[in-house]
C-alpha positions as CSV (number, residue, x, y, z in Angstrom):
1,M,287.3,138.1,90.9
2,T,289.1,138.5,87.6
3,R,287.5,140.7,84.9
4,P,286.5,138.6,81.8
5,N,287.8,139.6,78.4
6,L,284.5,140.3,76.6
7,K,286.5,140.6,73.2
8,D,287.3,136.9,73.3
9,P,284.3,134.9,72.0
10,D,285.0,132.0,74.4
11,E,285.1,134.1,77.4
12,L,282.1,136.0,76.3
13,T,280.1,132.9,75.9
14,A,281.3,131.6,79.3
15,Y,280.4,134.9,81.0
16,K,276.9,135.0,79.4
17,R,276.4,131.4,80.7
18,E,277.6,132.6,84.2
19,L,275.1,135.5,84.2
20,R,272.2,133.2,83.0
21,G,273.0,130.8,85.8
22,L,272.8,133.6,88.6
23,Y,269.7,133.5,90.6
24,K,268.1,131.0,88.2
25,V,265.8,129.6,90.8
26,W,264.7,132.9,92.0
27,R,263.8,133.9,88.5
28,W,261.5,130.8,88.2
29,V,260.0,131.4,91.6
30,G,259.2,135.1,90.6
31,L,257.6,133.8,87.3
32,A,255.7,131.2,89.1
33,V,254.3,133.6,91.6
34,V,253.3,136.1,88.8
35,L,251.6,133.2,87.0
36,A,249.8,132.0,90.1
37,G,248.5,135.7,90.6
38,V,247.1,135.6,87.1
39,V,245.5,132.2,87.6
40,V,243.9,133.4,90.8
41,M,242.7,136.6,89.0
42,F,240.9,134.4,86.4
43,V,239.5,131.9,88.7
44,R,238.0,134.7,91.0
45,G,236.0,136.1,88.0
46,G,238.7,138.0,85.9
47,Q,239.0,140.8,88.4
48,F,241.9,141.9,90.6
49,D,241.4,141.3,94.3
50,L,243.6,141.2,97.2
51,Y,245.1,137.7,96.7
52,S,245.8,138.2,93.1
53,G,247.2,141.6,93.5
54,A,249.4,140.5,96.3
55,L,250.7,137.7,94.3
56,L,251.4,139.8,91.3
57,F,253.1,142.4,93.5
58,V,255.4,139.8,95.2
59,G,256.2,138.0,92.0
60,W,257.3,141.2,90.2
61,A,259.2,142.3,93.3
62,I,261.2,139.1,93.2
63,L,261.9,139.5,89.4
64,I,262.9,143.1,89.8
65,A,265.2,142.2,92.7
66,V,266.8,139.5,90.6
67,V,267.6,142.1,87.9
68,I,269.1,144.4,90.5
69,Q,271.3,141.7,92.0
70,R,272.6,140.6,88.6
71,T,273.4,144.1,87.6
72,R,275.3,144.5,90.8
73,Y,277.1,141.3,90.2
74,H,278.1,142.4,86.7
75,K,279.3,145.8,88.0
76,R,281.4,144.1,90.6
77,R,282.9,141.7,88.1
78,M,283.6,144.4,85.4
79,A,285.2,146.8,88.0
80,E,288.9,147.4,87.6
81,P,291.0,145.6,90.2
82,A,292.4,148.1,92.8
83,A,296.0,149.0,92.1
């Protein structure tokens, strides 16, 4: 992978678009699971129970994993090529 020139506005825009496109489906899945956990919580009386807690945990775990993977991608992409 070549390192993008972030001082060039066109390359910066393209790189931002590239980062937004990474793991897009997983971000939506994580958000949907978190929202499902909140809905389950309110349907079951507004209190946390096993099901809502598990859904919230899994949803946030997915979202955190996506952030970690995007950060790793960015670090690999910005690393200087081996000489």
